C-alpha positions in Angstrom: 0.0 0.0 0.0 1.2 3.6 -0.8 0.7 7.2 0.1 -0.1 9.6 -2.7 -1.4 13.1 -3.2 -3.5 13.2 -6.4 -4.1 16.9 -7.2 -6.5 18.7 -9.6 -9.0 16.0 -10.3 -12.8 16.2 -10.7 -14.5 13.3 -8.9 -17.4 12.2 -11.1 -16.9 15.4 -13.3 -17.7 17.6 -10.3 -15.6 20.4 -8.8 -11.8 20.2 -9.0 -10.0 19.0 -5.8 -7.2 16.9 -4.4 -7.4 13.3 -3.2 -5.1 12.5 -0.2 -4.3 8.8 -0.1 -2.7 7.1 2.9 -1.9 3.4 3.1 -3.8 2.8 -0.1 -7.0 4.4 1.2 -8.7 7.7 0.4 -7.9 9.7 3.6 -9.3 13.1 2.6 -10.8 15.1 -0.2 -10.2 18.8 -0.6 -7.1 21.0 -1.1 -3.8 20.0 0.3 -0.1 20.8 0.2 2.2 17.8 -0.3 4.0 16.5 2.7 7.8 16.0 2.6 8.6 12.8 0.7 5.0 12.2 -0.4 4.6 11.3 -4.1 2.4 13.8 -6.0 0.5 13.3 -9.3 -1.2 16.2 -11.1 -4.5 15.1 -12.7 -4.7 18.2 -14.8 -8.4 18.6 -14.3 -9.3 15.0 -15.5 -12.4 13.3 -14.3 -11.8 10.8 -11.5 -14.0 7.7 -11.0 -13.5 4.4 -9.1 -11.6 1.8 -11.1 -13.4 0.2 -14.0 -14.5 -3.4 -13.5 -14.7 -6.2 -16.0 -17.3 -8.4 -14.4 -17.5 -11.0 -17.2 -14.4 -12.0 -19.2 -12.4 -15.1 -20.1 -8.7 -14.3 -19.4 -7.6 -17.8 -20.4 -8.9 -17.7 -24.0 -7.4 -14.7 -25.8 -4.8 -15.0 -28.6 -3.7 -11.4 -27.9 -0.1 -10.9 -28.9 0.0 -14.3 -30.7 0.1 -14.8 -34.5 -3.2 -14.1 -36.2 -5.7 -17.0 -35.7 -7.5 -17.8 -38.9 -11.2 -18.5 -38.0 -13.0 -20.5 -40.7 -15.7 -22.3 -38.5 -19.4 -21.8 -38.4 -20.8 -19.6 -35.6 -22.3 -22.5 -33.7 -21.8 -22.5 -30.0 -21.1 -26.2 -29.5 -18.7 -26.3 -32.4 -16.8 -23.3 -31.0 -16.6 -24.9 -27.5 -15.4 -28.2 -28.8 -12.8 -26.7 -31.2 -11.3 -24.5 -28.5 -11.1 -27.4 -25.9 -9.4 -29.8 -28.3 -7.1 -27.3 -30.1 -6.1 -24.6 -27.6 -2.8 -26.4 -26.7 -1.9 -27.0 -30.3 -2.6 -23.4 -31.1 -0.3 -22.4 -28.3 -2.8 -20.6 -26.0 -0.8 -20.8 -22.7 -3.3 -19.8 -20.0 -0.8 -18.0 -17.8 0.9 -15.9 -20.6 -2.4 -15.1 -22.3 -4.2 -14.2 -19.1 -1.3 -11.9 -18.2 -1.7 -10.1 -21.5 -5.4 -9.7 -21.2 -5.4 -8.6 -17.5 -2.5 -6.1 -18.0 -4.4 -4.7 -21.0 -7.5 -4.2 -18.8 -5.4 -2.6 -16.1 -3.7 -0.2 -18.6 -7.2 0.9 -19.7 -8.4 1.7 -16.2 -9.7 -1.6 -14.7 -8.9 -2.4 -11.1 -11.0 -5.6 -10.7 -11.8 -8.6 -12.9 -14.2 -11.5 -12.7 -12.9 -14.2 -15.0 -14.7 -17.4 -16.0 -11.9 -20.0 -16.5 -12.5 -23.2 -18.3 -12.6 -26.5 -16.5 -13.1 -29.7 -18.5 -12.0 -33.3 -18.5 -9.5 -32.6 -21.3 -7.4 -30.1 -19.3 -8.5 -30.8 -15.8 -7.4 -27.8 -13.6 -4.4 -26.8 -15.7 -6.1 -23.7 -17.1 -7.2 -22.6 -13.7 -3.7 -23.1 -12.4 -2.4 -20.7 -15.1 -4.8 -18.0 -14.3 -4.1 -18.4 -10.6 -0.5 -17.8 -11.3 -1.5 -14.6 -13.1 -3.6 -13.5 -10.2 -0.7 -13.9 -7.9 1.8 -12.1 -10.1 -0.6 -9.1 -10.6 -1.5 -8.6 -7.0 -1.3 -4.8 -6.4 -2.0 -4.2 -10.1 -5.4 -5.7 -10.5 -7.6 -8.0 -8.5 -8.8 -11.2 -10.2 -11.8 -13.2 -9.0 -12.0 -16.7 -10.6 -15.1 -18.5 -11.7 -14.8 -22.2 -12.0 -16.5 -22.5 -15.4 -17.7 -25.7 -17.0 -17.5 -24.4 -20.6 -18.1 -27.8 -22.2 -21.0 -28.7 -20.0 -21.6 -30.5 -16.7 -23.9 -33.5 -17.2 -22.6 -34.3 -20.7 -19.0 -34.4 -19.5 -18.7 -37.1 -16.8 -15.9 -36.1 -14.3 -16.6 -32.4 -14.5 -18.5 -32.2 -11.2 -15.5 -33.6 -9.4 -13.2 -31.0 -11.1 -15.5 -28.2 -10.1 -15.5 -29.4 -6.5 -11.7 -29.5 -6.5 -11.4 -26.0 -8.1 -13.6 -24.5 -5.5 -11.5 -26.2 -2.8 -8.3 -24.8 -4.4 -9.3 -21.1 -4.4 -11.9 -20.4 -7.1 -14.3 -17.9 -5.5 -17.4 -18.4 -7.7 -19.1 -21.4 -9.4 -20.1 -21.1 -13.0 -22.6 -22.8 -15.2 -23.7 -22.7 -18.8 -27.0 -23.2 -20.7 -28.6 -26.0 -18.7 -30.9 -26.8 -21.6 -28.9 -25.9 -24.6 -25.6 -27.5 -23.6 -26.5 -30.2 -21.1 -30.0 -30.8 -22.2 -30.7 -31.6 -18.6 -31.6 -28.4 -16.7 -32.7 -30.2 -13.5 -29.5 -32.2 -13.4 -27.1 -29.3 -14.0 -28.9 -26.9 -11.6 -29.2 -29.5 -8.9 -25.4 -30.1 -9.1 -24.5 -26.4 -9.2 -26.7 -25.4 -6.2 -25.5 -28.4 -4.3 -21.8 -27.5 -4.8 -22.6 -23.8 -4.0 -24.1 -24.9 -0.7 -21.2 -27.2 0.1 -18.6 -24.4 -0.6 -20.7 -21.5 0.5 -19.9 -19.7 -2.7 -21.9 -17.6 -5.2 -23.0 -18.8 -8.7 -22.7 -17.1 -12.0 -24.4 -18.9 -14.9 -23.8 -18.2 -18.6 -27.3 -18.1 -20.2 -27.2 -17.8 -23.9 -30.6 -19.5 -24.3 -32.9 -17.0 -26.0 -36.7 -16.5 -26.0 -39.0 -18.9 -24.1 -36.2 -21.5 -23.6 -34.1 -19.0 -21.7 -37.1 -17.8 -19.8 -37.9 -21.3 -18.7 -34.3 -21.8 -17.5 -34.5 -18.6 -15.6 -37.6 -19.7 -13.8 -35.9 -23.0 -12.8 -33.0 -20.8 -11.4 -35.5 -18.7 -9.5 -37.0 -21.9 -7.9 -33.6 -23.0 -6.7 -32.6 -19.6 -5.4 -35.8 -19.6 -3.2 -35.4 -23.2 -2.1 -31.7 -22.8 -1.2 -32.0 -19.3 0.4 -29.4 -17.9 -2.1 -31.0 -14.5 -2.6 -28.3 -12.0 -3.5 -25.8 -14.8 -4.3 -26.6 -15.6 -8.0 -25.7 -13.8 -11.2 -27.0 -14.6 -14.7 -24.5 -13.6 -17.5 -25.7 -12.6 -20.9 -29.4 -13.3 -20.2 -30.3 -13.0 -23.9 -33.9 -14.1 -23.1 -34.5 -10.7 -21.5 -34.2 -9.2 -24.9 -37.0 -11.1 -26.4 -39.9 -9.3 -28.1 -42.5 -9.8 -25.3 -42.6 -6.8 -23.0 -45.0 -8.3 -20.4 -43.1 -11.7 -20.3 -39.8 -9.9 -19.8 -41.4 -7.7 -17.2 -42.4 -10.8 -15.2 -38.9 -12.1 -15.3 -37.3 -8.8 -14.3 -39.7 -8.5 -11.3 -38.5 -11.9 -10.0 -34.8 -10.9 -10.6 -35.4 -7.9 -8.4 -37.3 -9.8 -5.8 -34.6 -12.5 -5.5 -31.7 -10.0 -5.9 -30.3 -11.9 -8.8 -27.7 -9.9 -10.7 -27.4 -9.6 -14.5 -24.1 -9.2 -16.3 -24.2 -8.0 -19.8 -21.7 -7.7 -22.6 -24.0 -5.9 -25.0 -23.4 -8.7 -27.6 -24.0 -7.1 -31.0 -25.2 -10.4 -32.6 -27.8 -11.3 -29.9 -30.8 -10.0 -28.1 -29.7 -8.4 -24.9 -31.3 -7.1 -21.7 -32.3 -3.5 -21.5 -30.0 -1.9 -19.0 -32.3 1.0 -18.4 -35.3 -1.2 -17.7 -33.2 -3.3 -15.3 -32.1 0.0 -13.6 -35.7 1.1 -13.1 -36.5 -2.3 -11.5 -33.5 -2.0 -9.1 -31.7 -5.1 -10.5 -27.9 -5.1 -9.9 -26.2 -5.0 -13.3 -22.6 -5.3 -14.2 -20.8 -5.6 -17.5 -17.8 -7.3 -19.2 -15.8 -7.5 -22.4 -16.4 -11.3 -22.6 -13.8 -13.1 -24.8 -11.5 -10.8 -26.9 -9.7 -11.8 -30.0 -9.8 -15.6 -29.5 -10.8 -18.7 -31.4 -14.4 -17.6 -31.1 -13.9 -14.4 -33.1 -11.6 -11.5 -33.8 -13.5 -8.7 -32.0 -13.1 -7.0 -28.7 -10.6 -4.9 -26.8 -9.3 -5.3 -23.2 -11.0 -2.0 -22.4 -14.2 -1.5 -20.4 -14.8 2.0 -21.9 -14.7 0.4 -25.3 -17.3 -2.1 -24.0 -19.4 0.7 -22.5 -19.6 2.1 -26.0 -20.7 -1.3 -27.4 -23.4 -1.7 -24.7 -24.6 1.9 -25.2 -25.0 1.5 -28.9 -26.6 -1.9 -28.6 -29.1 -0.4 -26.2 -29.8 2.5 -28.4 -28.7 5.0 -25.7 -28.2 8.7 -26.6 -29.2 10.9 -23.6 -26.4 12.0 -21.3 -28.1 10.4 -18.3 -28.2 7.1 -20.1 -24.5 7.3 -21.0 -23.8 8.1 -17.4 -25.6 4.9 -16.5 -23.5 2.9 -19.0 -20.4 4.2 -17.2 -21.9 3.3 -13.9 -22.4 -0.4 -14.9 -18.8 -0.8 -16.0 -17.7 0.5 -12.7 -20.0 0.6 -9.7 -22.3 -2.0 -11.3 -19.4 -4.5 -11.4 -18.7 -3.8 -7.8 -22.3 -4.4 -6.9 -22.3 -7.8 -8.7 -19.0 -8.9 -7.1 -20.0 -7.5 -3.7 -16.7 -5.5 -3.3 -16.0 -3.9 0.0 -14.5 -0.5 0.1 -15.2 0.4 -3.5 -16.0 4.0 -4.3 -14.6 7.5 -4.4 -15.2 8.7 -0.8 -13.1 9.0 2.3 -12.5 5.5 3.7 -12.7 3.8 0.3 -9.8 1.9 -1.3 -7.7 4.1 -3.5 -8.6 2.2 -6.7 -9.4 4.7 -9.4 -8.9 5.9 -12.9 -8.8 9.3 -14.6 -10.9 9.9 -17.7 -10.7 12.6 -20.4 -13.8 14.6 -21.3 -15.9 17.5 -20.0 -18.6 15.3 -18.5 -19.2 11.7 -17.7 -21.2 11.2 -20.9 -18.4 12.8 -22.9 -15.9 10.4 -21.2 -17.8 7.4 -22.4 -17.8 8.4 -26.1 -14.3 9.9 -26.0 -12.7 6.5 -25.4 -9.3 8.2 -25.1 -6.3 6.6 -23.2 -6.7 6.9 -19.5 -4.4 9.6 -18.2 -3.7 7.7 -14.9 -4.7 4.5 -13.2 -4.2 4.0 -9.4 -4.5 0.7 -7.5 -4.3 0.8 -3.7 -2.5 4.2 -4.0 0.0 2.9 -6.5 0.2 4.2 -10.1 -0.3 1.2 -12.3 -0.7 2.9 -15.8 -0.2 6.2 -17.5 -1.8 7.3 -20.8 -2.8 3.7 -21.6 0.6 2.3 -20.9 1.0 -0.2 -18.0 3.7 0.1 -15.4 4.4 -3.6 -15.5 5.9 -5.5 -18.4 3.7 -7.3 -20.9 4.9 -10.9 -21.5 
């Protein structure tokens, strides 16, 4: 932890002031003269916000920094999953090296926290998780990484996966993942019974990928609702993607959203351009916790994406058809405070007593900062400068 005087910044685009940081915490906000020996950074009037948060990504998958991967496969979910599982080693996707590149990229662009889904399957066992855990350890003090034990290839259709998930949670994965109980496993009762049983055993939260669209996705959501009630897991479950909430049935979606709010189930969106997505403004009105993530970037699934949550905010805003300044401010909120709400982070914020995890943004207003997508002038983690002008202070492997 470090001491720092950060001068001439505008918290949330408000009045210009200084932030006094002691032992990695925000100690005071106002106007201060530097103490002897205290490091000083001049924000030059930039906007200050708490650190950006990628609440849904896949650190182990990216081909960032590797030779160009030629993608000539159909856009079919099962085919993409199987190809990646069987070919990732031959392609040379080292989980530690590649997760370092992805995580450092996020830190350079203002992120201070990540929730990463990491593949667990019977082909690779826990080797991929081990690689990302090594990254997590090496980047302590630069960016915090929460790991989701993620059964990408399915649970019921891949015998042996349940035991691997159990072991991963025992070895330090904080969250249990799931994926399309109907579409992938074709056994929603079986998968959800396993997931909620493991969550009860390890006292951990659940974050389920739900690509299932329309009524199929709505049906799966209702099965999740039943188990949340039965297991007393209100506030401990997140549904990622939740494409069913974008279906063209306003009343049906409203019923689902009401239950999400009642059970305090979070939604994590990526604003996927090729799918129906939840309305972040409608979820806001209902009081549902909403975070966001960049998902997979430049991997065997596709060439798109950047390790940058402001770039993702732009994607989400455009997909949701948002134009008003208040709407753009909310997009910025879900890639920062929203992720903290999903991950239940303590001490997150930009007030006295909060951890000094913050990033500076360009622009006149918060809305301007979202669309500007310029390099972040400065990123601070625990009072330590971790990036300047989009360049990380640690070496990229």
